C-alpha positions, -999 to 999 in steps of 0.1 A, spaced: 745 -735 196 716 -711 198 712 -674 202 685 -648 206 679 -627 175 676 -590 176 640 -592 161 620 -607 189 625 -644 183 648 -672 188 673 -686 164 684 -723 165 718 -725 148 720 -757 129 748 -781 129 773 -779 100 756 -808 82 722 -790 83 707 -768 55 703 -736 76 688 -721 107 654 -723 123 638 -691 137 609 -691 161 592 -657 165 579 -646 199 544 -644 184 546 -681 176 555 -690 211 527 -667 224 502 -684 201 512 -718 214 507 -705 250 473 -689 241 460 -720 225 472 -743 253 456 -719 279 422 -720 263 422 -758 265 422 -758 303 389 -763 320 379 -732 339 396 -707 316 369 -685 302 389 -664 278 422 -647 272 422 -610 277 443 -586 256 448 -549 254 423 -525 239 437 -529 204 433 -566 205 397 -563 218 387 -539 191 402 -560 164 384 -590 177 351 -572 174 357 -566 137 365 -602 131 403 -603 133 410 -626 162 446 -630 174 454 -663 191 481 -647 212 457 -622 228 465 -618 265 499 -634 262 533 -617 266 564 -638 259 601 -630 266 628 -653 252 664 -650 264 691 -675 262 668 -704 253 646 -696 283 610 -684 279 590 -663 304 553 -661 298 527 -637 312 490 -645 307 459 -624 313 428 -646 317 392 -646 327 382 -676 347 348 -693 347 328 -690 378 327 -720 401 363 -733 394 389 -733 422 413 -705 413 446 -720 426 439 -755 411 429 -740 377 459 -717 376 483 -746 385 468 -767 356 471 -736 333 507 -731 342 515 -768 336 496 -770 303 513 -738 289 548 -749 301 544 -784 286 530 -771 253 559 -746 247 586 -770 258 572 -799 237 567 -779 205 597 -756 206 624 -773 226 628 -741 246 628 -741 284 601 -723 303 613 -706 334 579 -691 345 543 -688 336 527 -658 354 490 -655 354 469 -624 360 433 -630 366 414 -600 352 378 -613 357 353 -640 363 330 -652 335 295 -661 347 276 -690 331 253 -681 303 219 -670 316 232 -657 349 
């Protein structure tokens, strides 16, 4: 018994014996995806829009940078914008990235992930090159 809320999030309706409802904001799911993505070997960084980049330079880092999440009928669609590290196989790294993000979201939220789309926006060279 769940439904999508009108304020960008997901509401789990509790059973009649429970104390209330649980609401998961889209930003929370985006944060989970962003943190999981940065744990994958070969991912250099998440890349956000210009506002996120400017805020990061003044010390306000947002963990959901480069992540867009849509939740509809208990199903999550994720779009990631990443920079990969030079020397890693792109298809293999992206497959690991998709699996890691999907597993993290499903494990932590109980929602189903229908797709994890990746947009590679750059390659990060090793330091000193």
